[in-house]
Structure formats: C-alpha cells, structure tokens
C-alpha positions as CSV (number, residue, x, y, z in Angstrom):
1,M,-16.2,-39.9,-1.4
2,L,-13.1,-39.8,0.6
3,W,-11.7,-36.9,-2.3
4,V,-14.4,-34.9,-0.7
5,L,-13.6,-35.2,3.2
6,F,-9.9,-34.3,2.2
7,A,-11.0,-31.6,-0.6
8,C,-13.2,-29.8,2.1
9,S,-10.6,-29.8,5.0
10,S,-8.7,-26.9,6.0
11,S,-4.7,-26.7,5.4
12,P,-3.1,-27.3,9.0
13,M,-1.6,-23.8,10.7
14,L,1.8,-23.4,10.0
15,K,4.1,-23.8,13.5
16,D,6.4,-20.9,12.4
17,S,3.6,-18.8,11.4
18,V,3.3,-15.1,13.7
19,G,0.9,-12.6,13.6
20,P,-0.1,-10.1,12.5
21,F,1.2,-9.9,9.4
22,F,2.0,-6.2,9.5
23,D,3.1,-3.8,11.9
24,G,1.8,-0.6,11.1
25,D,-0.4,1.4,9.1
26,P,0.5,2.4,5.5
27,T,2.6,5.5,4.4
28,I,2.8,6.9,1.1
29,T,6.6,6.4,-0.2
30,S,6.0,7.0,-3.7
31,I,3.4,8.5,-6.2
32,E,3.7,8.4,-10.3
33,V,1.4,9.9,-12.6
34,A,1.0,9.7,-16.3
35,C,-1.1,11.3,-18.7
36,N,-1.1,9.7,-21.9
37,A,-2.8,12.0,-24.6
38,E,-2.4,9.7,-27.8
39,E,-4.3,6.7,-25.8
40,A,-6.7,9.1,-24.0
41,E,-6.0,7.5,-20.7
42,W,-4.5,8.7,-17.1
43,T,-2.1,6.5,-14.9
44,F,-1.9,6.9,-10.9
45,E,0.7,4.7,-9.3
46,V,0.9,4.3,-5.9
47,E,3.1,3.0,-3.1
48,T,3.3,2.0,0.2
49,D,4.9,0.5,3.2
50,H,2.3,-1.8,5.0
51,W,-0.8,-3.3,3.5
52,T,-3.8,-0.6,2.3
53,G,-7.4,-0.9,2.4
54,G,-7.1,1.1,-1.0
55,G,-7.4,4.4,-1.4
56,W,-8.9,7.9,-3.6
57,I,-7.9,9.6,-5.9
58,W,-8.9,13.0,-6.7
59,M,-8.5,15.5,-9.6
60,G,-10.4,19.0,-10.1
61,Q,-9.7,22.2,-10.6
62,S,-12.9,23.9,-8.1
63,E,-14.9,23.0,-5.4
64,T,-17.6,22.3,-8.0
65,S,-15.3,20.7,-10.5
66,A,-13.5,18.1,-8.8
67,E,-14.1,13.9,-9.2
68,G,-12.7,11.2,-6.9
69,H,-11.7,7.5,-7.7
70,K,-11.1,4.5,-5.7
71,I,-8.4,3.2,-6.4
72,A,-7.5,-0.2,-5.4
73,S,-4.2,-3.2,-4.5
74,R,-2.6,-4.7,-7.4
75,R,0.2,-6.1,-5.7
76,A,0.6,-6.5,-2.0
77,S,3.8,-8.5,-0.8
78,A,3.0,-11.3,1.1
79,D,4.4,-10.1,4.6
80,G,2.3,-7.3,4.5
81,S,5.6,-4.9,4.2
82,S,4.3,-2.9,0.9
83,D,1.6,-2.4,-1.4
84,F,1.2,-1.3,-4.7
85,L,-2.4,0.6,-5.9
86,Q,-2.9,1.4,-9.4
87,L,-6.0,3.0,-11.1
88,Q,-6.3,4.1,-15.0
89,L,-8.9,6.2,-16.1
90,K,-9.8,6.8,-19.7
91,I,-10.6,10.3,-21.1
92,E,-14.2,10.8,-22.4
93,A,-14.7,12.5,-25.5
94,D,-17.8,13.8,-24.2
95,W,-17.3,15.2,-20.4
96,R,-21.1,14.6,-19.1
97,D,-20.1,10.4,-19.5
98,A,-17.3,10.4,-17.0
99,K,-17.6,7.5,-14.5
100,A,-16.3,7.0,-11.2
101,G,-13.2,4.5,-11.1
102,V,-13.5,4.2,-15.1
103,S,-13.1,8.0,-16.7
104,T,-12.6,11.1,-16.3
105,L,-13.7,14.6,-17.9
106,W,-9.8,15.8,-17.6
107,L,-8.0,16.2,-20.6
108,C,-4.0,16.0,-20.2
109,R,-3.6,19.4,-21.5
110,D,-5.9,20.1,-18.7
111,W,-2.7,19.2,-16.1
112,P,-1.1,22.3,-14.9
113,E,-4.8,23.9,-13.8
114,L,-5.7,20.5,-12.2
115,T,-5.0,20.0,-8.3
116,F,-4.8,16.1,-6.8
117,M,-4.8,13.8,-4.1
118,A,-3.6,10.5,-3.2
119,T,-5.1,8.8,-0.4
120,A,-3.7,5.3,1.5
121,Y,-6.9,3.4,3.6
122,D,-6.2,1.6,6.4
123,P,-6.0,-1.9,6.3
124,S,-9.6,-2.3,6.7
125,G,-10.6,0.0,4.4
126,Q,-12.4,2.0,7.3
127,G,-10.1,5.3,7.5
128,V,-7.9,7.1,5.6
129,E,-4.0,6.5,7.2
130,D,-2.0,8.6,4.9
131,C,-2.5,11.4,1.8
132,R,-0.8,13.6,-0.2
133,T,-1.7,16.4,-2.6
134,W,-0.4,18.5,-5.3
135,G,-1.1,20.7,-8.2
136,A,-2.3,23.8,-8.8
137,D,-4.3,24.3,-5.3
138,P,-3.5,22.1,-2.5
139,T,-5.7,23.5,0.4
140,L,-8.5,22.6,-2.7
141,W,-9.5,19.8,-0.8
142,T,-10.6,21.1,2.5
143,R,-13.2,23.0,0.2
144,V,-14.3,19.8,-1.5
145,E,-17.8,17.9,-0.2
146,G,-17.0,14.1,0.6
147,A,-12.5,14.7,0.3
148,Y,-10.5,14.0,3.0
149,S,-8.6,17.3,4.0
150,C,-4.8,16.6,3.4
151,D,-1.9,19.1,4.2
152,K,0.6,16.8,3.0
153,V,2.1,18.8,0.1
154,I,4.3,17.6,-2.4
155,E,5.6,18.6,-5.8
156,L,5.3,16.4,-9.4
157,P,6.4,17.2,-12.3
158,V,3.2,18.2,-15.1
159,D,3.9,16.3,-18.1
160,T,0.6,16.9,-20.5
161,G,1.0,13.9,-22.7
162,L,1.4,15.5,-25.8
C-alpha cells in the first residue's frame, strides 16, 4: 500500500525552475519541401524559434482548388527555444480519395503551378503568429476561404521529384 501512495504523488518543484519556459511567439526560421514521385509523397518541414501550437500547410492552384493540412510538432526543444514541425502527405492515385492531413491530390509534377503557405500558431494553438507563402501566386491565400492572408513571400526551389 505504501508503494501506491508514492506512485500517485507528484514530484517536488525544482528549486531552480523559472518560468515561463519560452519568452516569445514563434517565428518561422526555415522551411523545407520535398516531393518524391517514386514514393508518391510530399514532405514539409518547418522550423521555428520558440514553441508552437502546430500550424497549417496550404497548397493550391486557385480559390476553388486549394487544400489545407494541419502540421504538428515532432521535436520541440525542452526549454521552448525552438520547434520542428513535419507533415508527410501521400499522393492519391484518384484525387477524390485525398484526405486532409493524410493525403493530397497534387502530384510532384504539379509543383511549378502550385502556391504554398506555411503557418505557425502560438503555443496555445489559438492564433497564427507567423507565416510564409511561395509559389506561382503568393496572393492566392487572400482569396481562399478559411486560409490565413499571408504577405511574407519567400522563394523556394522547385523540385518535381522526378
């Protein structure tokens, strides 16, 4: 019975602990995108300074053909100074089978005609703190319902994975 009491007790506070662990909102510091035609998969990696509450990856060609996918933290620093978000999306053979957060209708060869956006949420996951957009029409997100309007345009190389 004594074991049960110790198992349910919480650990004592460390004398040296200070809070909060992070001291600012996240800023996107790097974005990597890859599309592997052989594996039929897109990979998105976003690094930030400070912790995030996740984010979104958007990809599309027009207001009526755009998709948004949640991107989750995969490796955050213990002290809150950085976060690493990653999303892998399978490419569906039949575009009607694409599912948010899991798969996409966009082929690697579509990359030059696509526009992308990455967002990073505050640690609570309640609001966008930073974004980057790139691709064929960076103003696309001002016209897509539900997308964040991002004006931070970057250049990323196009690699169709072929």
